[in-house]
All heavy atoms as an XYZ file, in Angstrom:
957
protein
N       0.842     -1.179      0.000
C       0.000      0.000      0.000
C       0.888      1.243      0.000
O       1.823      1.352      0.776
C      -0.906     -0.004      1.227
C      -1.704      1.268      1.362
S      -2.625      1.315      2.910
C      -4.216      0.928      2.274
N       0.587      2.193     -0.843
C       1.345      3.423     -0.930
C       0.864      4.410      0.133
O      -0.320      4.575      0.348
C       1.161      4.034     -2.316
C       2.003      5.246     -2.537
C       1.837      5.761     -3.949
C       2.775      6.925     -4.109
N       2.168      8.067     -4.693
N       1.826      5.053      0.799
C       1.476      6.051      1.803
C       1.060      7.347      1.133
O       1.600      7.731      0.099
C       2.651      6.318      2.734
C       2.918      5.169      3.664
O       2.179      4.202      3.686
N       3.962      5.263      4.431
N       0.093      8.017      1.721
C      -0.357      9.320      1.250
C      -0.043     10.333      2.334
O      -0.514     10.195      3.457
C      -1.868      9.303      0.984
C      -2.216      8.365     -0.147
O      -1.651      8.452     -1.211
N      -3.140      7.462      0.108
N       0.748     11.332      1.988
C       1.179     12.313      2.964
C       0.620     13.683      2.625
O       0.449     14.032      1.467
C       2.710     12.411      2.993
C       3.378     11.179      3.526
C       3.833     10.179      2.674
C       3.563     11.013      4.889
C       4.453      9.053      3.170
C       4.180      9.882      5.391
C       4.620      8.908      4.525
O       5.218      7.799      5.025
N       0.383     14.463      3.660
C       0.041     15.865      3.509
C       1.129     16.645      4.245
O       1.592     16.223      5.293
C      -1.381     16.185      4.045
C      -1.492     15.896      5.515
C      -1.780     17.594      3.732
N       1.565     17.771      3.653
C       2.661     18.555      4.231
C       2.140     19.831      4.868
O       1.169     20.425      4.403
C       3.664     18.930      3.141
O       4.344     17.800      2.703
N       2.838     20.255      5.921
C       2.518     21.496      6.620
C       3.790     22.309      6.785
O       4.872     21.749      7.000
C       1.913     21.215      8.010
C       0.616     20.461      7.929
C       0.594     19.080      8.030
C      -0.579     21.130      7.721
C      -0.597     18.379      7.932
C      -1.772     20.441      7.625
C      -1.774     19.072      7.732
O      -2.950     18.386      7.631
N       3.643     23.605      6.723
C       4.759     24.509      6.933
C       5.124     24.517      8.417
O       4.252     24.499      9.278
C       4.374     25.919      6.476
C       5.475     26.919      6.570
C       5.000     28.279      6.082
C       6.105     29.289      6.305
N       5.698     30.630      5.947
N       6.418     24.568      8.697
C       6.884     24.631     10.072
C       6.504     25.989     10.654
O       6.754     27.022     10.034
C       8.414     24.425     10.141
C       8.935     24.678     11.537
C       8.776     23.020      9.679
N       5.886     26.005     11.837
C       5.501     27.293     12.428
C       6.736     28.104     12.826
O       7.816     27.556     13.049
C       4.689     26.891     13.659
C       5.112     25.501     13.965
C       5.516     24.873     12.680
N       6.557     29.386     12.926
C       7.646     30.291     13.285
C       8.264     29.930     14.642
O       9.460     30.072     14.849
C       7.131     31.728     13.307
C       8.197     32.757     13.100
C       7.598     34.138     12.908
O       6.887     34.346     11.911
O       7.861     34.986     13.774
N       7.452     29.443     15.560
C       7.935     29.061     16.892
C       8.778     27.786     16.868
O       9.430     27.458     17.847
C       6.761     28.844     17.839
O       6.016     27.711     17.416
N       8.733     27.053     15.750
C       9.446     25.775     15.582
C       9.013     24.761     16.644
O       9.799     23.977     17.144
C      10.952     25.972     15.581
C      11.388     26.957     14.519
C      12.704     26.744     13.885
N      13.111     25.427     13.509
C      12.857     24.855     12.326
N      12.128     25.452     11.437
N      13.340     23.663     12.062
N       7.707     24.783     16.975
C       7.156     23.868     17.978
C       6.001     23.077     17.388
O       5.119     23.641     16.739
C       6.673     24.647     19.207
C       6.083     23.759     20.289
C       5.648     24.566     21.497
C       5.053     23.685     22.570
N       4.602     24.466     23.730
N       6.008     21.776     17.649
C       4.918     20.897     17.242
C       4.388     20.192     18.481
O       5.154     19.629     19.261
C       5.405     19.850     16.234
C       4.384     18.784     15.843
C       3.197     19.401     15.093
C       5.031     17.699     15.007
N       3.058     20.239     18.649
C       2.384     19.546     19.748
C       1.539     18.445     19.130
O       0.804     18.687     18.169
C       1.497     20.519     20.564
C       0.762     19.773     21.660
C       2.342     21.648     21.137
N       1.636     17.219     19.686
C       0.922     16.071     19.137
C       0.134     15.379     20.239
O       0.640     15.182     21.350
C       1.904     15.058     18.503
C       1.152     13.852     17.962
C       2.734     15.703     17.418
N      -1.099     15.003     19.898
C      -1.939     14.181     20.770
C      -2.486     13.064     19.888
O      -3.151     13.337     18.894
C      -3.073     15.016     21.354
C      -3.919     14.285     22.365
C      -4.916     15.240     22.999
C      -5.618     14.633     24.175
N      -6.518     15.609     24.818
N      -2.181     11.810     20.254
C      -2.593     10.667     19.432
C      -3.430      9.706     20.266
O      -3.028      9.337     21.371
C      -1.372      9.943     18.873
N      -4.563      9.314     19.733
C      -5.442      8.363     20.414
C      -5.153      6.928     19.977
O      -5.957      6.034     20.194
C      -6.901      8.722     20.185
C      -7.295      9.967     20.940
C      -7.281     11.211     20.327
C      -7.640      9.902     22.285
C      -7.627     12.359     21.026
C      -7.981     11.038     22.992
C      -7.978     12.262     22.354
O      -8.312     13.393     23.052
N      -3.991      6.720     19.388
C      -3.508      5.403     18.985
C      -2.009      5.379     19.184
O      -1.473      6.070     20.043
N      -1.310      4.598     18.370
C       0.143      4.572     18.407
C       0.690      5.815     17.720
O       0.073      6.337     16.785
C       0.676      3.328     17.710
C       0.267      2.053     18.424
O       0.260      2.006     19.650
N      -0.089      1.036     17.673
N       1.863      6.245     18.148
C       2.488      7.446     17.599
C       3.901      7.118     17.145
O       4.673      6.520     17.880
C       2.531      8.549     18.663
C       3.262      9.837     18.292
C       2.571     10.542     17.127
C       3.361     10.752     19.503
N       4.224      7.516     15.925
C       5.560      7.312     15.367
C       6.023      8.642     14.781
O       5.415      9.141     13.836
C       5.518      6.226     14.288
C       6.887      5.806     13.805
O       7.888      6.469     14.157
O       6.963      4.811     13.064
N       7.066      9.237     15.372
C       7.598     10.520     14.905
C       9.054     10.331     14.533
O       9.847      9.849     15.343
C       7.471     11.624     15.976
C       8.012     12.946     15.443
C       6.030     11.790     16.437
N       9.403     10.718     13.303
C      10.779     10.603     12.828
C      11.279     11.963     12.363
O      10.566     12.684     11.667
C      10.857      9.595     11.679
N      12.495     12.300     12.754
C      13.127     13.520     12.280
C      13.756     13.286     10.922
O      14.203     12.178     10.607
N      13.773     14.319     10.109
C      14.418     14.234      8.801
C      15.005     15.586      8.432
O      14.831     16.563      9.151
C      13.472     13.702      7.747
C      12.262     14.544      7.431
C      11.840     15.698      8.031
C      11.306     14.285      6.426
N      10.689     16.148      7.465
C      10.334     15.313      6.470
C      11.160     13.292      5.473
C       9.245     15.362      5.601
C      10.078     13.352      4.615
C       9.136     14.364      4.684
N      15.706     15.654      7.303
C      16.424     16.870      6.927
C      15.631     17.785      5.996
O      16.179     18.703      5.417
C      17.781     16.527      6.309
C      17.666     15.670      5.066
O      16.535     15.294      4.688
O      18.710     15.364      4.470
N      14.347     17.559      5.861
C      13.507     18.423      5.033
C      12.881     19.522      5.887
O      12.714     19.357      7.085
C      12.422     17.595      4.351
C      13.020     16.665      3.302
C      12.009     15.872      2.551
N      10.884     16.677      2.097
C       9.801     16.173      1.550
N       9.680     14.875      1.393
N       8.821     16.953      1.170
N      12.483     20.654      5.279
C      11.982     21.794      6.062
C      10.482     21.780      6.339
O       9.933     22.776      6.779
C      12.347     22.982      5.167
C      12.232     22.439      3.783
C      12.727     21.013      3.880
N       9.795     20.657      6.095
C       8.355     20.620      6.304
C       7.964     19.467      7.224
O       8.748     18.572      7.496
C       7.608     20.504      4.967
C       8.070     19.314      4.134
O       9.166     18.793      4.383
O       7.336     18.903      3.222
N       6.729     19.539      7.724
C       6.155     18.499      8.565
C       5.201     17.702      7.682
O       4.357     18.279      6.999
C       5.373     19.123      9.742
C       6.315     19.920     10.635
C       4.632     18.055     10.537
C       5.596     20.799     11.647
N       5.347     16.381      7.658
C       4.411     15.572      6.880
C       3.678     14.603      7.788
O       4.213     14.113      8.774
C       5.103     14.775      5.746
O       6.017     13.861      6.314
C       5.788     15.693      4.771
N       2.446     14.351      7.416
C       1.554     13.496      8.181
C       0.978     12.465      7.229
O       0.446     12.815      6.175
C       0.448     14.376      8.776
C      -0.627     13.754      9.624
C      -0.036     13.077     10.847
C      -1.618     14.821     10.047
N       1.125     11.174      7.585
C       0.569     10.099      6.768
C      -0.940     10.073      6.981
O      -1.415      9.970      8.109
C       1.185      8.764      7.180
C       0.723      7.604      6.318
O      -0.308      7.722      5.643
O       1.387      6.559      6.336
N      -1.687     10.205      5.920
C      -3.151     10.300      6.030
C      -3.861      9.061      5.505
O      -5.027      9.107      5.153
C      -3.674     11.556      5.298
C      -3.291     11.526      3.818
C      -3.186     12.802      5.967
C      -3.979     12.587      2.994
N      -3.202      7.908      5.465
C      -3.805      6.698      4.914
C      -5.025      6.206      5.671
O      -6.084      6.030      5.110
C      -2.782      5.568      4.862
C      -2.134      5.474      3.501
O      -2.651      6.007      2.541
N      -1.005      4.827      3.443
N      -4.870      5.935      6.953
C      -5.898      5.181      7.671
C      -6.511      5.889      8.848
O      -7.155      5.280      9.663
C      -5.292      3.858      8.165
C      -4.781      3.026      7.023
O      -5.442      2.895      6.017
N      -3.594      2.480      7.180
N      -6.292      7.156      9.003
C      -6.784      7.784     10.209
C      -7.280      9.199      9.987
O      -7.010      9.828      8.998
C      -5.757      7.774     11.329
C      -4.334      7.709     10.874
C      -3.639      8.850     10.541
C      -3.699      6.486     10.771
C      -2.334      8.785     10.129
C      -2.388      6.431     10.347
C      -1.706      7.572     10.037
O      -0.422      7.492      9.624
N      -7.988      9.635     10.970
C      -8.568     10.970     10.967
C      -7.766     11.832     11.921
O      -7.403     11.392     12.996
C     -10.026     10.900     11.454
O     -10.708      9.897     10.707
C     -10.715     12.224     11.295
N      -7.500     13.053     11.540
C      -6.762     13.953     12.412
C      -7.265     15.373     12.263
O      -7.952     15.710     11.307
C      -5.259     13.904     12.142
C      -4.834     14.372     10.780
C      -4.854     13.281      9.750
O      -4.654     12.143     10.083
N      -5.110     13.619      8.516
N      -6.887     16.186     13.243
C      -7.199     17.608     13.222
C      -5.871     18.342     13.352
O      -5.073     18.036     14.236
C      -8.131     17.941     14.379
C      -8.580     19.391     14.399
C      -9.601     19.667     15.487
N      -9.005     19.505     16.801
C      -9.538     18.781     17.781
N     -10.683     18.170     17.619
N      -8.941     18.676     18.944
N      -5.633     19.299     12.487
C      -4.402     20.080     12.523
C      -4.788     21.531     12.758
O      -5.630     22.070     12.048
C      -3.601     19.933     11.211
C      -2.334     20.758     11.267
C      -3.291     18.466     10.936
N      -4.172     22.142     13.792
C      -4.508     23.510     14.164
C      -3.239     24.342     14.270
O      -2.233     23.873     14.810
C      -5.189     23.542     15.534
C      -6.365     22.628     15.684
C      -6.767     22.445     17.142
O      -5.895     22.500     18.036
O      -7.961     22.231     17.366
N      -3.308     25.563     13.781
C      -2.239     26.526     14.013
C      -2.604     27.285     15.273
O      -3.652     27.910     15.344
C      -2.125     27.484     12.826
C      -0.966     28.433     12.919
C       0.379     27.745     12.798
O       0.577     26.897     11.966
N       1.303     28.122     13.654
N      -1.776     27.182     16.314
C      -2.051     27.858     17.579
C      -1.032     28.979     17.779
O      -0.106     29.134     16.988
C      -1.974     26.880     18.766
O      -0.617     26.463     18.928
C      -2.877     25.682     18.561
N      -1.188     29.712     18.863
C      -0.243     30.783     19.192
C       1.152     30.198     19.408
O       2.156     30.801     19.034
C      -0.725     31.543     20.449
C       0.303     32.562     20.896
C      -2.058     32.205     20.194
N       1.216     29.014     20.018
C       2.504     28.390     20.329
C       3.141     27.652     19.157
O       4.331     27.396     19.173
C       2.342     27.398     21.482
C       2.069     28.092     22.803
O       2.437     29.263     22.941
O       1.492     27.450     23.691
N       2.371     27.240     18.178
C       2.921     26.468     17.066
C       1.845     25.650     16.381
O       0.669     26.013     16.379
N       2.235     24.520     15.821
C       1.315     23.629     15.131
C       0.908     22.514     16.081
O       1.744     21.965     16.804
C       2.003     23.047     13.893
C       1.122     22.306     12.900
C       0.154     23.269     12.220
C       1.976     21.616     11.854
N      -0.397     22.162     16.093
C      -0.915     21.101     16.966
C      -1.646     20.083     16.103
O      -2.524     20.448     15.313
C      -1.864     21.680     18.007
C      -2.376     20.656     19.000
C      -3.102     21.358     20.153
N      -3.419     20.429     21.205
C      -4.605     19.826     21.342
N      -5.581     20.104     20.503
N      -4.814     18.984     22.328
N      -1.259     18.818     16.263
C      -1.890     17.721     15.532
C      -2.585     16.821     16.536
O      -1.967     16.381     17.512
C      -0.853     16.910     14.727
C      -0.210     17.791     13.645
C      -1.498     15.674     14.113
C       0.948     17.141     12.930
N      -3.862     16.550     16.297
C      -4.610     15.589     17.096
C      -5.021     14.470     16.155
O      -5.720     14.699     15.168
C      -5.864     16.230     17.746
C      -6.640     15.187     18.536
C      -5.477     17.402     18.625
N      -4.567     13.253     16.446
C      -4.878     12.092     15.616
C      -5.796     11.167     16.401
O      -5.530     10.858     17.561
C      -3.590     11.362     15.236
O      -3.897     10.174     14.544
N      -6.863     10.709     15.762
C      -7.845      9.874     16.437
C      -7.588      8.381     16.249
O      -8.357      7.557     16.725
C      -9.251     10.260     15.982
C      -9.561     11.684     16.340
C      -9.476     12.689     15.389
C      -9.875     12.042     17.637
C      -9.730     14.012     15.720
C     -10.123     13.361     17.983
C     -10.049     14.351     17.015
N      -6.506      8.044     15.579
C      -6.053      6.662     15.422
C      -4.531      6.666     15.456
O      -3.941      7.580     16.005
C      -6.595      6.076     14.119
C      -8.112      5.978     14.087
C      -8.626      5.353     12.808
O      -7.927      4.531     12.206
O      -9.740      5.695     12.402
N      -3.887      5.673     14.849
C      -2.424      5.652     14.777
C      -1.935      6.837     13.957
O      -2.647      7.334     13.080
C      -1.935      4.354     14.138
C      -2.214      3.139     15.004
O      -2.519      3.315     16.194
O      -2.131      2.019     14.476
N      -0.707      7.278     14.235
C      -0.217      8.514     13.637
C       1.263      8.380     13.274
O       2.079      8.000     14.111
C      -0.414      9.643     14.651
S      -0.026     11.264     14.025
N       1.608      8.697     12.022
C       2.984      8.691     11.541
C       3.314     10.094     11.044
O       2.653     10.614     10.141
C       3.159      7.679     10.405
C       4.493      7.686      9.679
C       5.634      7.366     10.634
C       4.461      6.689      8.534
N       4.336     10.714     11.654
C       4.700     12.098     11.337
C       6.197     12.179     11.079
O       6.995     11.591     11.819
C       4.359     13.047     12.507
C       2.891     12.933     12.898
C       4.707     14.484     12.157
C       2.534     13.679     14.173
N       6.583     12.925     10.050
C       7.982     13.274      9.805
C       8.128     14.759     10.088
O       7.303     15.558      9.639
C       8.376     12.994      8.357
C       8.338     11.528      8.035
O       8.968     10.725      8.700
N       7.579     11.158      7.012
N       9.184     15.108     10.837
C       9.386     16.507     11.215
C      10.833     16.906     10.954
O      11.717     16.049     10.953
C       9.032     16.762     12.698
C       9.979     16.012     13.641
C       7.585     16.394     12.982
C       9.803     16.366     15.104
N      11.097     18.209     10.755
C      12.495     18.648     10.704
C      13.190     18.230     11.993
O      12.630     18.351     13.085
C      12.392     20.173     10.592
C      11.059     20.411      9.972
C      10.170     19.325     10.521
N      14.398     17.708     11.873
C      15.046     17.100     13.037
C      15.384     18.068     14.166
O      15.634     17.643     15.287
C      16.291     16.311     12.625
C      17.343     17.161     11.937
O      17.166     18.387     11.813
O      18.363     16.582     11.518
N      15.336     19.382     13.911
C      15.663     20.342     14.975
C      14.433     20.997     15.603
O      14.540     21.946     16.357
C      16.610     21.422     14.449
C      15.986     22.255     13.332
O      14.962     21.838     12.753
O      16.534     23.321     13.034
N      13.260     20.474     15.303
C      12.009     21.017     15.833
C      11.832     20.658     17.316
O      12.295     19.616     17.766
C      10.852     20.414     15.041
C       9.562     21.196     14.900
C       9.821     22.498     14.156
C       8.555     20.379     14.139
N      11.156     21.525     18.085
C      10.766     21.194     19.456
C       9.479     20.387     19.375
O       8.500     20.816     18.761
C      10.546     22.456     20.297
C      10.030     22.150     21.672
C      10.880     21.688     22.663
C       8.683     22.283     21.978
C      10.406     21.384     23.940
C       8.204     21.986     23.242
C       9.070     21.540     24.223
N       9.461     19.206     19.990
C       8.312     18.311     19.948
C       7.744     18.139     21.343
O       8.462     17.810     22.280
C       8.725     16.948     19.401
C       7.646     15.860     19.418
C       6.507     16.204     18.466
C       8.258     14.512     19.074
N       6.434     18.361     21.464
C       5.733     18.076     22.715
C       4.667     17.035     22.422
O       3.810     17.245     21.568
C       5.079     19.332     23.277
C       4.338     19.082     24.581
C       3.754     20.339     25.173
O       4.559     21.199     25.592
O       2.516     20.471     25.196
N       4.743     15.919     23.118
C       3.733     14.868     22.991
C       2.813     14.997     24.195
O       3.193     14.651     25.314
C       4.365     13.463     22.927
C       3.275     12.396     22.843
C       5.329     13.356     21.757
N       1.604     15.521     23.961
C       0.626     15.638     25.057
C       0.198     14.270     25.541
O       0.064     14.030     26.729
C      -0.620     16.391     24.581
C      -0.460     17.858     24.415
C      -1.774     18.520     23.998
O      -2.788     17.820     23.761
O      -1.778     19.751     23.902
N      -0.044     13.371     24.573
C      -0.562     12.053     24.914
C      -0.417     11.130     23.721
O      -0.593     11.548     22.583
C      -2.041     12.155     25.279
C      -2.716     10.839     25.539
C      -4.201     11.015     25.809
C      -4.847      9.685     26.090
N      -6.251      9.837     26.441
N      -0.089      9.874     24.006
C      -0.217      8.795     23.033
C      -0.965      7.690     23.764
O      -0.505      7.203     24.798
C       1.138      8.317     22.534
N      -2.138      7.334     23.270
C      -2.967      6.331     23.939
C      -2.413      4.920     23.763
O      -2.765      4.022     24.516
C      -4.394      6.406     23.425
N      -1.528      4.746     22.790
C      -0.878      3.456     22.566
C       0.611      3.570     22.824
O       1.045      4.271     23.728
N       1.392      2.905     21.981
C       2.845      2.975     22.063
C       3.340      4.203     21.308
O       2.665      4.698     20.402
C       3.473      1.726     21.452
C       3.071      0.470     22.195
O       2.969      0.471     23.414
N       2.827     -0.603     21.461
N       4.547      4.663     21.651
C       5.136      5.810     20.960
C       6.590      5.507     20.631
O       7.313      4.924     21.441
C       5.041      7.064     21.809
N       6.992      5.923     19.423
C       8.386      5.799     18.993
C       8.810      7.145     18.432
O       8.169      7.678     17.525
C       8.520      4.706     17.936
C       9.954      4.519     17.460
C      10.093      3.319     16.586
N       9.448      3.556     15.307
C       9.762      2.895     14.189
N      10.669      1.962     14.213
N       9.140      3.173     13.067
N       9.891      7.704     18.989
C      10.434      8.982     18.549
C      11.885      8.746     18.177
O      12.637      8.174     18.966
C      10.340     10.025     19.657
C       9.014     10.150     20.403
C       9.142     11.123     21.552
C       7.914     10.582     19.464
N      12.293      9.218     16.994
C      13.666      8.963     16.576
C      14.193     10.049     15.653
O      13.428     10.671     14.918
C      13.775      7.601     15.911
C      12.956      7.462     14.650
C      12.804      5.978     14.258
N      12.184      5.805     12.973
C      10.912      6.000     12.687
N      10.102      6.432     13.620
N      10.448      5.798     11.482
N      15.494     10.276     15.745
C      16.177     11.189     14.838
C      15.839     12.649     15.038
O      15.785     13.407     14.073
N      15.618     13.068     16.281
C      15.236     14.457     16.565
C      16.324     15.089     17.428
O      16.553     14.654     18.550
C      13.877     14.513     17.292
C      12.796     13.811     16.472
C      13.490     15.958     17.592
C      11.516     13.536     17.220
N      16.996     16.104     16.894
C      18.058     16.754     17.668
C      17.515     17.867     18.559
O      18.158     18.283     19.507
C      19.129     17.318     16.735
O      18.572     18.286     15.868
N      16.314     18.342     18.254
C      15.677     19.360     19.095
C      15.162     18.748     20.384
O      15.184     17.538     20.583
N      14.704     19.587     21.287
C      14.186     19.113     22.568
C      12.841     18.429     22.387
O      12.067     18.769     21.492
C      14.021     20.281     23.540
C      15.348     20.881     23.955
O      16.393     20.250     23.714
O      15.345     21.982     24.518
N      12.553     17.473     23.272
C      11.268     16.776     23.269
C      10.723     16.730     24.694
O      11.469     16.464     25.643
C      11.421     15.363     22.719
N       9.431     17.007     24.829
C       8.746     16.907     26.116
C       7.615     15.904     25.927
O       6.711     16.125     25.119
C       8.214     18.262     26.555
C       7.533     18.222     27.881
N       6.746     19.238     28.335
C       7.510     17.287     28.873
C       6.264     18.929     29.530
N       6.720     17.750     29.867
N       7.668     14.825     26.675
C       6.685     13.758     26.573
C       5.861     13.773     27.848
O       6.382     13.484     28.937
C       7.375     12.405     26.365
C       8.234     12.462     25.094
C       6.353     11.288     26.307
C       9.307     11.430     25.026
N       4.578     14.107     27.726
C       3.743     14.267     28.908
C       3.101     12.957     29.349
O       3.183     12.593     30.516
C       2.678     15.363     28.671
C       3.394     16.702     28.433
C       1.711     15.457     29.844
C       2.510     17.826     27.966
N       2.489     12.195     28.424
C       1.820     10.951     28.827
C       1.825      9.948     27.688
O       1.360     10.242     26.593
C       0.368     11.236     29.222
C      -0.481      9.978     29.403
C      -0.914      9.791     30.818
C      -1.943      8.729     31.027
N      -1.545      7.385     30.867
N       2.378      8.761     27.976
C       2.342      7.633     27.043
C       1.634      6.492     27.764
O       2.080      6.050     28.826
C       3.762      7.186     26.623
C       4.587      8.352     26.067
C       3.687      6.020     25.642
C       4.061      8.963     24.799
N       0.536      6.012     27.190
C      -0.225      4.936     27.833
C       0.404      3.566     27.617
O       0.172      2.649     28.397
C      -1.663      4.927     27.315
O      -2.310      6.115     27.690
N       1.183      3.411     26.577
C       1.846      2.136     26.288
C       3.338      2.231     26.515
O       3.794      2.871     27.460
N       4.094      1.606     25.614
C       5.550      1.616     25.680
C       6.106      2.820     24.931
O       5.494      3.295     23.971
C       6.117      0.341     25.065
C       5.662     -0.900     25.807
O       5.562     -0.897     27.026
N       5.368     -1.953     25.075
N       7.284      3.265     25.342
C       7.957      4.387     24.696
C       9.351      3.952     24.257
O      10.092      3.366     25.047
C       8.076      5.574     25.655
C       8.928      6.753     25.175
C       8.308      7.427     23.951
C       9.131      7.753     26.304
N       9.696      4.248     23.009
C      11.045      4.025     22.502
C      11.549      5.337     21.922
O      10.886      5.934     21.068
C      11.046      2.939     21.430
N      12.688      5.807     22.424
C      13.315      7.015     21.893
C      14.715      6.654     21.419
O      15.460      5.972     22.118
C      13.346      8.177     22.913
C      11.960      8.644     23.242
C      14.066      7.804     24.177
N      15.057      7.116     20.221
C      16.364      6.812     19.645
C      16.900      8.046     18.944
O      16.188      8.691     18.165
C      16.256      5.659     18.658
C      17.579      5.300     18.025
C      17.459      4.131     17.074
O      16.380      3.643     16.777
N      18.591      3.682     16.590
N      18.130      8.366     19.229
C      18.827      9.492     18.594
C      18.066     10.795     18.805
O      17.689     11.463     17.844
C      19.046      9.216     17.102
O      19.802      8.051     16.922
N      17.867     11.137     20.051
C      17.201     12.383     20.416
C      18.159     13.288     21.165
O      19.158     12.831     21.710
C      15.972     12.117     21.287
C      14.620     12.050     20.568
C      14.525     10.842     19.692
C      13.500     12.083     21.551
N      17.807     14.586     21.229
C      18.568     15.558     22.007
C      18.119     15.501     23.458
O      18.087     14.446     24.066
N      17.710     16.621     24.005
C      17.219     16.683     25.386
C      15.786     16.164     25.450
O      14.951     16.543     24.626
C      17.261     18.111     25.903
C      18.667     18.646     25.960
O      19.576     17.975     26.451
N      18.866     19.836     25.438
N      15.513     15.311     26.434
C      14.190     14.713     26.567
C      13.706     14.868     28.007
O      14.431     14.562     28.948
C      14.206     13.212     26.205
C      12.825     12.602     26.360
C      14.723     13.003     24.793
N      12.454     15.324     28.141
C      11.793     15.377     29.446
C      10.560     14.478     29.354
O       9.723     14.657     28.479
C      11.376     16.810     29.783
C      10.659     16.927     31.104
C      10.257     18.366     31.388
C       9.496     18.465     32.691
N       9.054     19.838     32.943
N      10.465     13.511     30.258
C       9.359     12.561     30.257
C       8.601     12.706     31.576
O       9.199     12.654     32.647
C       9.861     11.113     30.102
C      10.654     10.964     28.800
C       8.690     10.137     30.154
C      11.367      9.635     28.669
N       7.275     12.866     31.477
C       6.459     13.008     32.677
C       5.860     11.676     33.120
O       5.983     11.302     34.271
C       5.343     14.049     32.442
O       5.948     15.278     32.038
C       4.532     14.280     33.700
N       5.200     10.919     32.200
C       4.532      9.676     32.614
C       4.498      8.673     31.470
O       4.096      9.005     30.355
C       3.108      9.971     33.074
C       2.362      8.748     33.585
C       1.084      9.145     34.266
C       0.184      8.076     34.728
N       0.601      6.856     35.206
N       4.923      7.442     31.783
C       4.838      6.309     30.859
C       4.186      5.162     31.609
O       4.650      4.791     32.698
C       6.230      5.847     30.383
C       7.041      7.002     29.810
C       6.104      4.726     29.366
C       8.501      6.667     29.633
N       3.127      4.591     31.052
C       2.463      3.464     31.708
C       3.115      2.128     31.364
O       2.925      1.147     32.063
C       0.983      3.423     31.332
C       0.198      4.565     31.961
O       0.661      5.127     32.976
O      -0.870      4.909     31.427
N       3.878      2.074     30.269
C       4.531      0.838     29.852
C       6.034      0.902     30.068
O       6.518      1.580     30.972
N       6.755      0.191     29.233
C       8.212      0.155     29.299
C       8.807      1.318     28.522
O       8.152      1.895     27.657
C       8.729     -1.160     28.706
C       8.250     -2.355     29.488
O       8.313     -2.358     30.712
N       7.743     -3.368     28.790
N      10.079      1.619     28.804
C      10.770      2.709     28.123
C      12.131      2.229     27.653
O      12.895      1.661     28.436
C      10.918      3.909     29.051
S      11.734      5.318     28.275
N      12.437      2.467     26.394
C      13.734      2.146     25.818
C      14.353      3.445     25.317
O      13.731      4.170     24.530
C      13.581      1.162     24.653
C      14.833      0.901     23.822
C      15.870      0.164     24.668
C      14.496      0.121     22.587
N      15.555      3.767     25.789
C      16.266      4.966     25.371
C      17.576      4.526     24.740
O      18.344      3.763     25.338
C      16.540      5.911     26.566
C      17.344      7.118     26.125
C      15.237      6.334     27.213
N      17.856      5.026     23.528
C      19.046      4.644     22.801
C      19.636      5.862     22.103
O      18.911      6.597     21.430
C      18.679      3.547     21.787
C      19.888      2.892     21.165
O      21.012      3.100     21.589
N      19.639      2.112     20.136
N      20.925      6.085     22.246
C      21.668      7.154     21.561
C      21.133      8.554     21.867
O      20.894      9.339     20.974
C      21.676      6.916     20.054
C      22.369      5.658     19.630
C      22.364      5.503     18.136
C      22.983      4.195     17.741
N      22.887      3.958     16.298
N      20.954      8.834     23.117
C      20.510     10.170     23.544
C      21.732     11.080     23.563
O      22.725     10.780     24.200
C      19.886     10.056     24.931
C      19.017     11.190     25.405
C      17.777     11.315     24.536
C      18.610     10.960     26.841
N      21.657     12.228     22.865
C      22.805     13.138     22.815
C      22.725     14.253     23.861
O      23.691     14.961     24.065
C      22.933     13.747     21.418
O      21.808     14.536     21.129
N      21.587     14.393     24.492
C      21.403     15.431     25.506
C      21.046     14.834     26.849
O      21.420     13.706     27.169
N      20.279     15.581     27.622
C      19.903     15.132     28.960
C      18.554     14.424     28.958
O      17.732     14.628     28.067
C      19.851     16.338     29.907
O      18.858     17.238     29.494
N      18.336     13.617     29.980
C      17.076     12.911     30.181
C      16.559     13.270     31.560
O      17.250     13.115     32.562
C      17.283     11.390     30.075
C      16.081     10.509     30.398
C      14.962     10.757     29.392
C      16.498      9.051     30.382
N      15.338     13.787     31.589
C      14.727     14.165     32.855
C      13.403     13.441     32.987
O      12.600     13.394     32.091
C      14.478     15.684     32.878
C      13.794     16.268     34.102
C      14.631     16.033     35.354
C      13.533     17.729     33.886
């Protein structure tokens, strides 16, 4: 099955907030835009004062510029974050969390297991 992506301009604040009611997969890349796979799920994308906010009502796959600030409000399933040199704040993961090749990471709550690999910054 071919993936169908929609692209969004990076907000001036360079901040992305994500809330997923399924599994969440966020990968950093060297392109200047944010892409969201729109194959199998419904989402809402809002431009807020703080930046761009994505709410996904099922599983969610997002590619972001690797230096973006990422805040994960919630992932109702598992979450995987990789290849992000910018800071990440993870507020609530209901399942397992895997982070790989990230900068500074702040984690508030994980209900499952946590795997951290190749962290270049601090972990709080």
